[in-house]
All heavy atoms as an XYZ file, in Angstrom:
1034
protein
N     136.963    123.092     99.519
C     138.023    122.596    100.386
C     138.011    123.389    101.684
O     137.967    124.614    101.681
C     139.359    122.759     99.664
C     140.534    122.308    100.473
S     142.000    122.261     99.408
C     143.149    122.998    100.512
N     138.086    122.707    102.794
C     138.115    123.356    104.100
C     139.567    123.621    104.472
O     140.418    122.735    104.363
C     137.438    122.469    105.169
C     137.546    123.099    106.533
C     135.993    122.217    104.802
N     139.857    124.828    104.875
C     141.211    125.193    105.276
C     141.365    124.975    106.768
O     140.614    125.505    107.568
C     141.492    126.652    104.923
C     142.860    127.112    105.341
C     143.998    126.649    104.699
C     143.022    127.993    106.397
C     145.258    127.067    105.085
C     144.271    128.415    106.788
C     145.390    127.951    106.129
O     146.639    128.362    106.524
N     142.327    124.169    107.149
C     142.597    123.890    108.555
C     143.872    124.609    108.955
O     144.927    124.399    108.362
C     142.765    122.387    108.754
O     143.164    122.131    110.063
N     143.769    125.455    109.946
C     144.937    126.207    110.392
C     145.758    125.368    111.364
O     145.225    124.740    112.253
C     144.513    127.501    111.059
C     143.855    128.438    110.080
C     143.682    129.790    110.650
C     143.058    130.674    109.587
N     142.959    132.029    109.971
N     147.062    125.379    111.155
C     147.952    124.647    112.042
C     148.166    125.447    113.324
O     147.890    126.647    113.391
C     149.312    124.396    111.368
O     149.919    125.653    111.078
C     149.155    123.572    110.103
N     148.676    124.755    114.311
C     148.952    125.391    115.599
C     149.872    126.596    115.436
O     149.645    127.648    116.013
C     149.582    124.370    116.551
C     149.805    124.885    117.951
C     148.525    124.944    118.767
O     147.571    124.231    118.442
O     148.501    125.702    119.745
N     150.925    126.448    114.616
C     151.866    127.565    114.480
C     151.230    128.757    113.781
O     151.543    129.897    114.109
C     153.176    127.129    113.816
C     153.004    126.558    112.456
O     152.453    127.190    111.574
N     153.475    125.344    112.263
N     150.305    128.527    112.858
C     149.611    129.641    112.204
C     148.751    130.391    113.213
O     148.717    131.626    113.227
C     148.766    129.143    111.047
N     148.067    129.653    114.072
C     147.240    130.289    115.103
C     148.107    131.067    116.096
O     147.741    132.164    116.518
C     146.395    129.237    115.829
C     145.360    128.522    114.955
C     144.732    127.354    115.715
C     144.309    129.483    114.464
N     149.254    130.507    116.453
C     150.167    131.206    117.364
C     150.671    132.507    116.744
O     150.758    133.536    117.421
C     151.358    130.310    117.728
C     150.982    129.138    118.610
O     149.921    129.182    119.265
O     151.765    128.171    118.649
N     150.995    132.462    115.450
C     151.494    133.674    114.800
C     150.393    134.725    114.699
O     150.643    135.912    114.907
C     152.078    133.350    113.419
C     152.812    134.514    112.812
C     153.914    135.072    113.448
C     152.412    135.048    111.609
C     154.593    136.151    112.898
C     153.085    136.124    111.042
C     154.181    136.674    111.691
N     149.179    134.298    114.423
C     148.058    135.248    114.394
C     147.886    135.907    115.765
O     147.632    137.116    115.846
C     146.768    134.543    113.987
C     146.719    134.197    112.524
C     145.450    133.455    112.156
O     144.714    132.974    113.009
N     145.198    133.353    110.868
N     148.036    135.133    116.820
C     147.925    135.705    118.166
C     149.059    136.686    118.427
O     148.857    137.734    119.043
C     147.905    134.603    119.222
C     147.619    135.139    120.609
C     147.338    134.044    121.624
O     146.886    132.952    121.247
O     147.561    134.322    122.825
N     150.251    136.366    117.947
C     151.386    137.289    118.091
C     151.066    138.626    117.424
O     151.341    139.696    117.986
C     152.650    136.677    117.487
N     150.476    138.568    116.244
C     150.126    139.799    115.531
C     149.054    140.595    116.276
O     149.109    141.830    116.323
C     149.673    139.477    114.107
C     150.741    138.855    113.201
C     150.139    138.477    111.850
C     151.933    139.781    113.037
N     148.092    139.895    116.878
C     147.074    140.599    117.678
C     147.723    141.256    118.904
O     147.356    142.379    119.279
C     145.964    139.633    118.101
C     145.033    139.257    116.966
C     143.769    138.533    117.440
N     144.024    137.345    118.233
C     144.243    136.128    117.739
N     144.250    135.943    116.425
N     144.432    135.099    118.542
N     148.672    140.568    119.514
C     149.375    141.146    120.674
C     150.134    142.406    120.258
O     150.139    143.406    120.981
C     150.351    140.130    121.278
S     149.557    138.747    122.111
N     150.756    142.362    119.093
C     151.505    143.533    118.612
C     150.560    144.699    118.361
O     150.899    145.848    118.629
C     152.276    143.173    117.335
C     153.026    144.354    116.716
C     154.042    144.937    117.693
N     154.696    146.102    117.161
C     154.311    147.364    117.408
N     153.238    147.616    118.158
N     154.984    148.374    116.903
N     149.365    144.409    117.860
C     148.380    145.439    117.561
C     148.049    146.265    118.801
O     147.786    147.463    118.703
C     147.123    144.786    116.990
C     146.046    145.758    116.612
C     144.891    145.974    117.270
C     146.045    146.641    115.498
N     144.149    146.945    116.642
C     144.842    147.375    115.540
C     146.942    146.884    114.452
C     144.509    148.321    114.586
C     146.603    147.837    113.510
C     145.399    148.541    113.576
N     148.082    145.630    119.977
C     147.755    146.336    121.224
C     149.013    146.694    122.021
O     148.941    146.974    123.213
C     146.764    145.532    122.098
C     145.439    145.372    121.385
C     147.335    144.195    122.525
N     150.167    146.695    121.351
C     151.448    147.085    121.951
C     151.862    146.210    123.132
O     152.523    146.670    124.058
C     151.431    148.561    122.360
C     151.257    149.490    121.175
O     151.620    149.084    120.046
O     150.754    150.611    121.362
N     151.491    144.947    123.097
C     151.916    143.985    124.126
C     153.188    143.310    123.602
O     153.141    142.216    123.034
C     150.809    142.974    124.395
N     154.315    143.982    123.782
C     155.564    143.565    123.158
C     156.069    142.225    123.685
O     156.493    141.366    122.905
C     156.637    144.637    123.320
C     156.184    146.002    122.866
C     156.387    147.125    123.652
C     155.516    146.173    121.650
C     155.957    148.375    123.252
C     155.078    147.430    121.237
C     155.306    148.524    122.045
O     154.878    149.754    121.645
N     156.052    142.038    124.995
C     156.497    140.765    125.555
C     155.626    139.620    125.048
O     156.128    138.575    124.644
C     156.478    140.791    127.088
C     157.565    141.661    127.664
O     158.666    141.748    127.132
N     157.263    142.318    128.766
N     154.319    139.819    125.070
C     153.402    138.782    124.610
C     153.598    138.497    123.123
O     153.546    137.336    122.694
C     151.961    139.186    124.893
N     153.840    139.529    122.341
C     154.095    139.364    120.913
C     155.270    138.426    120.701
O     155.197    137.449    119.942
C     154.416    140.725    120.256
O     153.299    141.594    120.400
C     154.782    140.565    118.787
N     156.364    138.727    121.380
C     157.598    137.965    121.190
C     157.458    136.551    121.747
O     157.931    135.589    121.140
C     158.782    138.733    121.809
C     158.963    140.070    121.063
C     160.057    137.912    121.764
C     159.914    141.048    121.735
N     156.772    136.410    122.871
C     156.539    135.074    123.426
C     155.704    134.219    122.473
O     155.962    133.022    122.318
C     155.828    135.166    124.779
C     156.725    135.621    125.908
C     155.972    135.662    127.229
O     155.506    134.583    127.673
O     155.835    136.758    127.795
N     154.699    134.804    121.841
C     153.861    134.041    120.913
C     154.638    133.665    119.652
O     154.394    132.607    119.067
C     152.590    134.799    120.571
C     151.575    134.857    121.703
S     151.182    133.247    122.449
C     150.523    132.354    121.045
N     155.576    134.504    119.225
C     156.435    134.133    118.096
C     157.302    132.935    118.474
O     157.486    132.014    117.673
C     157.298    135.312    117.668
S     156.386    136.596    116.781
N     157.793    132.925    119.702
C     158.574    131.787    120.181
C     157.709    130.537    120.196
O     158.133    129.464    119.778
C     159.122    132.063    121.585
C     160.010    130.948    122.131
C     160.235    131.104    123.637
N     161.107    130.091    124.152
C     160.757    128.816    124.384
N     159.539    128.406    124.106
N     161.631    127.956    124.863
N     156.490    130.661    120.670
C     155.574    129.519    120.705
C     155.281    129.027    119.287
O     155.199    127.823    119.034
C     154.281    129.914    121.417
C     153.283    128.782    121.512
C     152.035    129.253    122.220
N     150.939    128.366    121.921
C     150.243    127.717    122.841
N     150.533    127.864    124.104
N     149.259    126.925    122.487
N     155.113    129.939    118.347
C     154.893    129.590    116.946
C     156.064    128.753    116.421
O     155.862    127.735    115.758
C     154.736    130.872    116.127
S     154.684    130.628    114.355
N     157.270    129.178    116.748
C     158.470    128.450    116.337
C     158.477    127.045    116.937
O     158.755    126.065    116.250
C     159.718    129.225    116.768
C     161.049    128.521    116.566
C     161.323    128.288    115.086
C     162.161    129.334    117.212
N     158.156    126.941    118.213
C     158.131    125.635    118.865
C     157.077    124.732    118.221
O     157.331    123.549    117.957
C     157.858    125.786    120.360
C     157.969    124.490    121.126
C     157.962    124.670    122.626
O     158.083    125.806    123.126
O     157.830    123.642    123.321
N     155.904    125.276    117.942
C     154.855    124.507    117.268
C     155.334    124.017    115.903
O     155.064    122.885    115.512
C     153.595    125.355    117.079
O     153.042    125.719    118.306
N     156.051    124.863    115.205
C     156.565    124.489    113.898
C     157.566    123.345    114.016
O     157.513    122.390    113.229
C     157.235    125.697    113.229
O     157.883    125.307    112.040
N     158.470    123.436    114.971
C     159.471    122.373    115.151
C     158.788    121.036    115.421
O     159.179    120.007    114.858
C     160.430    122.725    116.289
S     161.586    124.052    115.881
N     157.760    121.056    116.261
C     157.028    119.828    116.566
C     156.322    119.318    115.315
O     156.357    118.129    115.002
C     156.050    120.058    117.735
C     156.840    120.313    119.023
C     155.093    118.876    117.898
C     156.010    120.853    120.177
N     155.705    120.228    114.565
C     155.032    119.840    113.326
C     156.011    119.238    112.323
O     155.663    118.342    111.553
C     154.344    121.057    112.711
C     153.560    120.726    111.463
C     152.842    121.943    110.919
O     151.839    122.353    111.527
O     153.304    122.478    109.904
N     157.261    119.712    112.344
C     158.290    119.205    111.432
C     158.920    117.907    111.929
O     159.826    117.376    111.288
C     159.362    120.274    111.204
C     158.898    121.516    110.441
C     159.964    122.591    110.454
C     158.496    121.160    109.015
N     158.456    117.414    113.083
C     158.907    116.104    113.555
C     159.766    116.086    114.793
O     160.163    115.013    115.250
N     160.100    117.254    115.346
C     160.924    117.282    116.560
C     160.141    116.707    117.738
O     158.921    116.858    117.821
C     161.367    118.715    116.868
N     160.855    116.067    118.629
C     160.260    115.487    119.833
C     159.787    116.611    120.752
O     160.577    117.462    121.150
C     161.297    114.621    120.535
C     160.762    113.867    121.740
O     159.677    114.210    122.254
O     161.456    112.932    122.173
N     158.516    116.603    121.099
C     157.951    117.671    121.936
C     158.510    117.655    123.353
O     158.332    118.620    124.091
C     156.422    117.562    121.972
O     156.034    116.335    122.564
N     159.212    116.604    123.728
C     159.803    116.536    125.066
C     161.158    117.247    125.132
O     161.676    117.492    126.219
C     159.954    115.086    125.508
C     158.612    114.396    125.695
C     158.776    112.942    126.081
C     157.406    112.309    126.163
N     157.325    111.057    125.454
N     161.716    117.573    123.973
C     162.992    118.284    123.932
C     162.793    119.751    124.296
O     161.702    120.297    124.128
C     163.598    118.217    122.527
C     164.021    116.853    121.996
C     164.474    116.973    120.542
C     165.128    116.263    122.850
N     163.857    120.395    124.763
C     163.818    121.851    124.936
C     163.892    122.468    123.546
O     164.394    121.845    122.596
C     164.952    122.360    125.853
C     164.803    121.814    127.261
C     166.315    122.052    125.277
N     163.400    123.695    123.413
C     163.311    124.325    122.099
C     164.669    124.403    121.402
O     164.760    124.174    120.193
C     162.669    125.713    122.200
C     162.471    126.444    120.874
C     161.691    125.607    119.867
C     161.771    127.773    121.118
N     165.715    124.701    122.123
C     167.047    124.771    121.529
C     167.377    123.471    120.786
O     167.853    123.491    119.645
C     168.086    125.041    122.619
C     169.437    125.371    122.055
O     169.622    126.431    121.463
N     170.381    124.461    122.227
N     167.097    122.343    121.436
C     167.380    121.048    120.824
C     166.421    120.735    119.680
O     166.797    120.093    118.701
C     167.333    119.939    121.876
C     168.456    120.082    122.906
O     169.453    120.776    122.613
O     168.315    119.503    124.001
N     165.171    121.194    119.787
C     164.224    121.011    118.684
C     164.724    121.726    117.432
O     164.712    121.165    116.331
C     162.847    121.579    119.045
C     162.066    120.787    120.020
S     160.443    121.599    120.196
C     159.885    120.852    121.697
N     165.152    122.972    117.617
C     165.642    123.767    116.485
C     166.829    123.063    115.834
O     166.895    122.917    114.604
C     166.032    125.190    116.938
C     164.800    125.969    117.392
C     166.766    125.928    115.822
C     165.129    127.249    118.145
N     167.781    122.633    116.647
C     168.962    121.958    116.109
C     168.593    120.654    115.410
O     169.157    120.332    114.363
C     169.983    121.718    117.218
C     170.591    123.006    117.718
O     170.649    124.014    117.003
N     171.033    123.007    118.954
N     167.633    119.912    115.954
C     167.193    118.663    115.333
C     166.581    118.937    113.961
O     166.896    118.248    112.986
C     166.181    117.946    116.234
C     165.747    116.632    115.670
C     166.332    115.413    115.859
C     164.638    116.405    114.787
N     165.653    114.451    115.151
C     164.607    115.025    114.477
C     163.666    117.232    114.225
C     163.650    114.466    113.641
C     162.715    116.673    113.389
C     162.712    115.308    113.112
N     165.696    119.949    113.889
C     165.053    120.291    112.620
C     166.114    120.662    111.576
O     166.037    120.253    110.414
C     164.015    121.422    112.823
C     163.529    121.984    111.500
C     162.839    120.913    113.652
N     167.127    121.387    112.000
C     168.215    121.754    111.081
C     168.989    120.518    110.630
O     169.274    120.344    109.441
C     169.143    122.766    111.745
C     170.320    123.120    110.897
N     171.579    122.643    111.159
C     170.428    123.876    109.785
C     172.416    123.095    110.243
N     171.733    123.848    109.402
N     169.332    119.641    111.566
C     170.097    118.432    111.223
C     169.325    117.523    110.271
O     169.931    116.770    109.509
C     170.475    117.666    112.491
C     171.590    118.332    113.270
C     171.915    117.567    114.535
C     172.922    118.365    115.355
N     173.087    117.817    116.700
N     168.000    117.594    110.310
C     167.177    116.796    109.394
C     167.089    117.436    108.015
O     166.459    116.891    107.113
C     165.759    116.619    109.963
C     165.695    115.941    111.314
C     166.474    114.645    111.358
O     166.238    113.755    110.558
N     167.411    114.543    112.277
N     167.676    118.633    107.857
C     167.646    119.326    106.575
C     166.344    120.051    106.296
O     166.077    120.442    105.170
N     165.545    120.257    107.335
C     164.251    120.910    107.151
C     164.354    122.431    107.189
O     163.441    123.114    106.735
C     163.253    120.402    108.188
C     163.010    118.912    108.030
C     162.091    118.355    109.067
C     162.026    116.854    108.940
N     160.708    116.342    108.722
N     165.451    122.950    107.755
C     165.728    124.388    107.709
C     167.209    124.588    107.368
O     168.050    123.762    107.703
C     165.360    125.130    109.023
C     166.153    124.620    110.219
C     163.861    125.070    109.278
C     165.978    125.438    111.496
N     167.488    125.686    106.711
C     168.850    126.026    106.306
C     169.616    126.647    107.472
O     169.029    126.976    108.506
C     168.809    127.044    105.152
O     168.175    128.242    105.638
C     168.060    126.499    103.944
N     170.912    126.846    107.278
C     171.731    127.488    108.312
C     171.234    128.903    108.643
O     171.148    129.252    109.827
C     173.200    127.498    107.895
N     170.887    129.736    107.651
C     170.346    131.058    108.012
C     169.035    130.963    108.800
O     168.806    131.745    109.726
C     170.128    131.744    106.655
C     171.105    131.085    105.737
C     171.152    129.651    106.200
N     168.174    129.988    108.449
C     166.932    129.812    109.203
C     167.217    129.287    110.610
O     166.502    129.624    111.551
C     165.971    128.882    108.474
C     165.319    129.471    107.226
C     164.482    128.408    106.518
C     164.482    130.684    107.548
N     168.252    128.487    110.745
C     168.684    128.027    112.072
C     169.042    129.226    112.944
O     168.579    129.342    114.086
C     169.882    127.084    111.936
C     170.582    126.658    113.228
C     169.729    125.677    114.011
C     171.944    126.055    112.898
N     169.839    130.135    112.409
C     170.212    131.347    113.154
C     168.987    132.186    113.492
O     168.847    132.703    114.605
C     171.210    132.188    112.350
C     172.559    131.509    112.183
O     172.867    130.588    112.970
O     173.302    131.901    111.262
N     168.082    132.315    112.526
C     166.865    133.091    112.740
C     166.015    132.457    113.839
O     165.488    133.151    114.717
C     166.080    133.175    111.428
C     164.983    134.204    111.438
S     164.169    134.312    109.824
C     165.492    134.850    108.770
N     165.892    131.144    113.800
C     165.108    130.434    114.809
C     165.691    130.640    116.203
O     164.951    130.853    117.176
C     165.039    128.945    114.469
N     167.007    130.621    116.306
C     167.627    130.844    117.621
C     167.399    132.281    118.105
O     167.216    132.507    119.300
C     169.112    130.486    117.594
C     169.356    129.017    117.703
N     169.028    128.280    118.823
C     169.878    128.135    116.822
C     169.351    127.013    118.638
N     169.860    126.895    117.418
N     167.368    133.237    117.192
C     167.055    134.626    117.588
C     165.629    134.730    118.114
O     165.369    135.410    119.097
C     167.255    135.582    116.408
C     168.685    135.861    116.092
C     168.908    137.335    115.930
C     170.318    137.593    115.472
N     171.196    137.935    116.553
N     164.699    134.071    117.432
C     163.302    134.071    117.887
C     163.220    133.453    119.279
O     162.558    133.989    120.173
C     162.406    133.305    116.888
C     162.381    134.003    115.528
C     160.996    133.139    117.451
C     161.825    133.152    114.399
N     163.900    132.320    119.448
C     163.896    131.629    120.748
C     164.468    132.520    121.848
O     163.868    132.665    122.919
C     164.702    130.333    120.661
C     164.839    129.613    122.000
C     166.001    128.652    122.017
C     167.263    129.412    121.781
N     168.436    129.054    122.473
N     165.599    133.144    121.580
C     166.225    134.009    122.588
C     165.360    135.219    122.908
O     165.243    135.612    124.076
C     167.613    134.447    122.114
C     168.661    133.334    122.069
C     169.926    133.827    121.372
C     168.976    132.826    123.460
N     164.750    135.813    121.896
C     163.832    136.926    122.148
C     162.664    136.486    123.006
O     162.273    137.174    123.958
N     162.111    135.311    122.683
C     161.001    134.776    123.473
C     161.397    134.495    124.909
O     160.617    134.748    125.836
N     162.602    133.985    125.104
C     163.085    133.737    126.463
C     163.211    135.053    127.234
O     162.827    135.139    128.403
C     164.430    133.016    126.442
C     164.316    131.589    125.964
O     163.229    131.052    125.811
N     165.457    130.971    125.702
N     163.739    136.080    126.578
C     163.891    137.384    127.238
C     162.518    137.952    127.586
O     162.323    138.514    128.654
C     164.654    138.346    126.337
C     164.662    139.738    126.894
C     165.908    140.533    126.923
N     167.164    139.968    126.627
C     168.150    139.897    127.519
N     167.955    140.297    128.753
N     169.317    139.426    127.181
N     161.560    137.771    126.691
C     160.207    138.302    126.927
C     159.507    137.565    128.063
O     158.690    138.152    128.772
C     159.382    138.202    125.649
N     159.813    136.289    128.233
C     159.107    135.462    129.217
C     159.622    135.622    130.642
O     158.929    135.250    131.582
C     159.199    133.990    128.814
N     160.813    136.180    130.789
C     161.437    136.244    132.113
C     161.817    137.675    132.472
O     162.219    138.451    131.599
C     162.679    135.358    132.147
C     162.373    133.928    131.808
N     161.716    133.083    132.660
C     162.618    133.211    130.682
C     161.579    131.903    132.097
N     162.110    131.952    130.884
N     161.713    138.035    133.752
C     162.109    139.381    134.176
C     163.558    139.661    133.778
O     164.419    138.783    133.834
C     161.958    139.336    135.695
C     160.993    138.233    135.957
C     161.225    137.222    134.869
N     163.787    140.894    133.371
C     165.108    141.275    132.885
C     165.328    142.758    133.116
O     164.379    143.521    133.296
C     165.194    140.965    131.382
O     166.363    141.480    130.816
N     166.590    143.157    133.058
C     166.897    144.580    133.173
C     166.682    145.292    131.836
O     166.779    146.500    131.750
C     168.331    144.778    133.668
C     169.372    144.139    132.778
O     169.010    143.349    131.891
O     170.572    144.412    132.985
N     166.378    144.552    130.801
C     166.124    145.136    129.481
C     164.628    145.117    129.194
O     163.983    144.076    129.253
C     166.856    144.349    128.405
C     166.572    144.890    127.026
C     167.351    144.184    125.961
N     166.892    144.649    124.668
C     167.162    144.075    123.538
N     167.913    143.005    123.525
N     166.702    144.547    122.412
N     164.090    146.273    128.869
C     162.691    146.391    128.482
C     162.595    146.217    126.974
O     163.279    146.908    126.219
C     162.133    147.773    128.885
O     162.265    147.920    130.294
C     160.686    147.922    128.486
N     161.762    145.298    126.557
C     161.585    145.074    125.130
C     160.673    146.150    124.549
O     159.715    146.571    125.180
C     161.031    143.677    124.884
C     161.977    142.557    125.319
C     161.298    141.208    125.217
C     163.252    142.570    124.493
N     160.990    146.567    123.343
C     160.315    147.702    122.713
C     159.539    147.267    121.470
O     159.593    146.102    121.058
C     161.346    148.763    122.288
O     162.156    148.199    121.236
C     162.232    149.188    123.451
N     158.886    148.232    120.862
C     158.189    147.987    119.605
C     159.152    147.509    118.523
O     158.806    146.644    117.724
C     157.426    149.230    119.163
C     158.316    150.450    118.954
O     159.382    150.561    119.598
O     157.928    151.319    118.150
N     160.353    148.043    118.517
C     161.351    147.623    117.524
C     161.737    146.156    117.722
O     161.919    145.421    116.750
C     162.575    148.524    117.596
C     162.327    149.919    117.064
C     163.578    150.767    117.147
C     163.400    152.138    116.572
N     162.311    152.917    117.038
N     161.863    145.731    118.975
C     162.155    144.320    119.259
C     161.014    143.434    118.772
O     161.240    142.415    118.111
C     162.365    144.098    120.763
C     163.559    144.852    121.316
O     164.626    144.841    120.678
O     163.420    145.450    122.404
N     159.791    143.815    119.105
C     158.620    143.031    118.702
C     158.523    142.963    117.175
O     158.274    141.892    116.614
C     157.350    143.625    119.297
N     158.743    144.095    116.514
C     158.669    144.124    115.053
C     159.753    143.247    114.423
O     159.504    142.556    113.430
C     158.775    145.555    114.532
C     157.560    146.397    114.879
O     156.500    145.830    115.239
O     157.673    147.635    114.799
N     160.944    143.255    114.997
C     162.037    142.422    114.475
C     161.695    140.943    114.617
O     161.868    140.163    113.668
C     163.342    142.741    115.196
N     161.180    140.544    115.771
C     160.854    139.130    115.980
C     159.687    138.711    115.088
O     159.681    137.601    114.551
C     160.600    138.829    117.474
C     160.138    137.398    117.672
C     161.874    139.082    118.287
N     158.735    139.600    114.877
C     157.649    139.298    113.931
C     158.229    139.100    112.530
O     157.854    138.162    111.821
C     156.577    140.407    113.931
C     155.722    140.308    115.187
C     155.702    140.329    112.671
C     154.755    141.448    115.376
N     159.135    139.960    112.128
C     159.746    139.835    110.804
C     160.527    138.526    110.686
O     160.425    137.823    109.677
C     160.673    141.021    110.526
C     161.279    140.989    109.142
C     162.134    142.209    108.827
O     162.154    143.169    109.610
O     162.794    142.166    107.777
N     161.302    138.172    111.715
C     162.046    136.910    111.695
C     161.087    135.731    111.585
O     161.304    134.798    110.816
C     162.903    136.742    112.952
C     163.984    137.774    113.128
C     164.443    138.089    114.384
C     164.553    138.426    112.046
C     165.444    139.027    114.572
C     165.550    139.368    112.211
C     166.003    139.673    113.480
N     160.018    135.764    112.378
C     159.062    134.657    112.394
C     158.342    134.551    111.055
O     158.162    133.452    110.518
C     158.053    134.827    113.544
O     158.775    135.000    114.774
C     157.143    133.624    113.663
N     157.956    135.675    110.501
C     157.295    135.686    109.200
C     158.214    135.103    108.128
O     157.779    134.284    107.305
C     156.892    137.117    108.847
O     156.286    137.161    107.583
N     159.476    135.493    108.144
C     160.440    134.967    107.166
C     160.651    133.472    107.348
O     160.725    132.719    106.369
C     161.782    135.694    107.292
O     161.646    137.029    106.903
N     160.754    133.051    108.605
C     160.907    131.623    108.900
C     159.719    130.847    108.317
O     159.895    129.864    107.598
C     161.011    131.413    110.412
C     160.941    129.965    110.837
C     162.094    129.189    110.943
C     159.720    129.356    111.126
C     162.023    127.854    111.319
C     159.643    128.027    111.499
C     160.798    127.287    111.599
O     160.725    125.965    111.961
N     158.506    131.290    108.630
C     157.307    130.599    108.156
C     157.230    130.593    106.629
O     156.859    129.586    106.020
C     156.051    131.237    108.755
C     155.903    131.100    110.273
C     154.741    131.943    110.764
C     155.752    129.644    110.691
N     157.572    131.703    106.004
C     157.548    131.792    104.550
C     158.491    130.766    103.931
O     158.126    130.048    102.993
C     157.927    133.209    104.097
C     157.850    133.386    102.603
C     156.637    133.662    101.982
C     158.980    133.252    101.821
C     156.558    133.808    100.606
C     158.907    133.390    100.439
C     157.699    133.668     99.836
O     157.622    133.801     98.474
N     159.696    130.694    104.470
C     160.701    129.788    103.906
C     160.428    128.319    104.210
O     160.781    127.450    103.413
C     162.095    130.179    104.388
C     162.625    131.365    103.644
O     163.074    131.241    102.520
N     162.541    132.541    104.248
N     159.817    128.032    105.338
C     159.554    126.642    105.721
C     158.275    126.106    105.094
O     158.213    124.932    104.735
C     159.520    126.506    107.262
C     159.029    125.144    107.698
C     160.906    126.778    107.846
N     157.262    126.946    104.921
C     155.959    126.458    104.463
C     155.544    126.983    103.091
O     155.138    126.213    102.225
C     154.872    126.803    105.487
C     155.090    126.110    106.809
C     155.613    126.805    107.892
C     154.802    124.770    106.963
C     155.839    126.171    109.108
C     155.021    124.128    108.175
C     155.538    124.832    109.244
O     155.769    124.197    110.433
N     155.604    128.271    102.888
C     155.037    128.868    101.681
C     155.917    128.629    100.457
O     155.428    128.171     99.421
C     154.769    130.374    101.892
C     153.719    130.531    102.999
C     154.326    131.034    100.595
C     153.526    131.938    103.485
N     157.200    128.922    100.562
C     158.080    128.765     99.408
C     158.137    127.315     98.913
O     158.002    127.078     97.704
C     159.479    129.290     99.712
C     160.393    129.281     98.510
S     159.726    130.086     97.021
C     159.757    131.776     97.500
N     158.281    126.313     99.794
C     158.263    124.932     99.280
C     156.943    124.572     98.588
O     156.954    123.864     97.575
C     158.478    124.077    100.538
C     159.218    124.971    101.473
C     158.661    126.339    101.211
N     155.829    125.060     99.095
C     154.538    124.785     98.466
C     154.462    125.434     97.081
O     153.952    124.830     96.131
C     153.399    125.274     99.355
N     154.987    126.642     96.963
C     155.005    127.310     95.661
C     155.916    126.577     94.682
O     155.569    126.382     93.523
C     155.475    128.761     95.809
C     154.449    129.678     96.405
C     154.974    131.101     96.445
C     153.905    132.056     96.933
N     154.324    133.458     96.825
N     157.086    126.183     95.170
C     158.042    125.504     94.297
C     157.525    124.144     93.834
O     157.839    123.703     92.727
C     159.386    125.360     95.002
C     160.108    126.688     95.143
S     161.619    126.607     96.104
C     162.498    125.280     95.365
N     156.738    123.480     94.659
C     156.207    122.163     94.305
C     155.266    122.226     93.107
O     155.043    121.207     92.443
C     155.495    121.554     95.514
N     154.741    123.388     92.815
C     153.828    123.541     91.678
C     154.558    123.506     90.336
O     153.935    123.340     89.295
C     153.055    124.855     91.790
C     152.070    124.879     92.936
C     151.347    126.203     92.964
C     150.381    126.273     94.125
N     149.694    127.562     94.181
N     155.867    123.685     90.358
C     156.633    123.763     89.123
C     157.713    122.695     89.101
O     158.502    122.577     90.023
C     157.289    125.144     88.977
C     156.278    126.243     88.858
C     155.866    126.940     89.972
C     155.732    126.564     87.625
C     154.922    127.952     89.872
C     154.791    127.575     87.512
C     154.387    128.266     88.636
N     157.729    121.932     88.016
C     158.767    120.938     87.813
C     159.264    121.098     86.391
O     158.630    120.639     85.442
C     158.234    119.529     88.061
C     159.331    118.496     87.956
O     160.426    118.775     87.485
N     159.038    117.285     88.394
N     160.393    121.748     86.234
C     160.916    122.037     84.913
C     161.660    120.844     84.310
O     162.104    120.904     83.175
C     161.804    123.278     84.962
C     161.046    124.515     85.365
C     161.237    125.090     86.600
C     160.111    125.079     84.509
C     160.527    126.227     86.987
C     159.389    126.206     84.878
C     159.600    126.776     86.113
N     161.790    119.746     85.078
C     162.425    118.542     84.562
C     161.489    117.768     83.645
O     161.926    117.030     82.776
C     162.850    117.614     85.713
C     163.950    118.217     86.568
O     164.705    119.063     86.055
O     164.042    117.838     87.739
N     160.202    117.919     83.845
C     159.222    117.169     83.063
C     158.731    118.022     81.899
O     158.639    119.241     82.022
C     158.048    116.780     83.956
C     158.424    115.804     85.047
C     157.212    115.432     85.866
C     157.592    114.462     86.969
N     156.440    114.124     87.800
N     158.353    117.374     80.803
C     157.799    118.139     79.685
C     156.454    118.751     80.054
O     155.762    118.267     80.939
C     157.631    117.106     78.571
C     157.890    115.782     79.176
C     158.464    115.972     80.551
N     156.122    119.814     79.366
C     154.843    120.466     79.562
C     153.734    119.488     79.225
O     153.729    118.878     78.147
C     154.770    121.704     78.651
C     153.503    122.521     78.868
O     152.608    122.088     79.616
O     153.421    123.621     78.282
N     152.771    119.297     80.142
C     151.707    118.311     79.859
C     150.868    118.672     78.641
O     150.227    117.825     78.066
C     150.859    118.333     81.144
C     151.224    119.582     81.860
C     152.604    119.948     81.397
N     150.898    119.907     78.198
C     150.112    120.330     77.018
C     150.894    120.087     75.721
O     150.404    120.367     74.659
C     149.743    121.803     77.135
C     148.820    122.081     78.316
C     148.543    123.556     78.448
C     147.737    123.821     79.704
N     147.687    125.218     80.026
N     152.146    119.639     75.866
C     152.938    119.326     74.676
C     153.786    120.462     74.172
O     154.570    120.285     73.260
N     153.659    121.647     74.742
C     154.484    122.762     74.265
C     155.862    122.667     74.884
O     156.059    122.082     75.930
C     153.829    124.094     74.584
O     153.757    124.254     75.999
N     156.819    123.229     74.208
C     158.197    123.183     74.687
C     158.502    124.445     75.487
O     158.036    125.523     75.158
C     159.168    123.065     73.502
C     159.026    121.772     72.778
C     160.015    121.698     71.649
C     159.857    120.390     70.903
N     160.777    120.299     69.786
N     159.310    124.283     76.533
C     159.783    125.456     77.283
C     161.162    125.805     76.793
O     161.919    124.955     76.334
C     159.824    125.168     78.798
O     160.640    124.041     79.026
C     158.434    124.943     79.344
N     161.492    127.062     76.850
C     162.797    127.511     76.382
C     163.672    127.894     77.519
O     163.278    128.107     78.604
C     162.666    128.700     75.404
O     161.909    129.727     76.042
C     162.001    128.257     74.134
């Protein structure tokens, strides 16, 4: 089987490479881009601003309220990183946004895929009973 990486996976990998070289603004901006790619992949209109994409994805039930809050934090961090500001972003900021993005991706993609492997409503196909 050939593994095809999605746009958001590639964006997150780039964010991690940016963090490796202490490029904090770039790290956070790439996490924001990863989030935007994810929203589009989940069906949001690419013509919307990211704020509206995030809200749309939530209204469709594709992310929970805590993930909605996390997504908005990623977006705000990315906005701060992309524009001149009186606040200098640090390694702690970059690490926090990486952690938020990693958690978002885990909950949106990995956990549902893991859960899909198990269906306790159906009998065991081998005939054994579960307790």
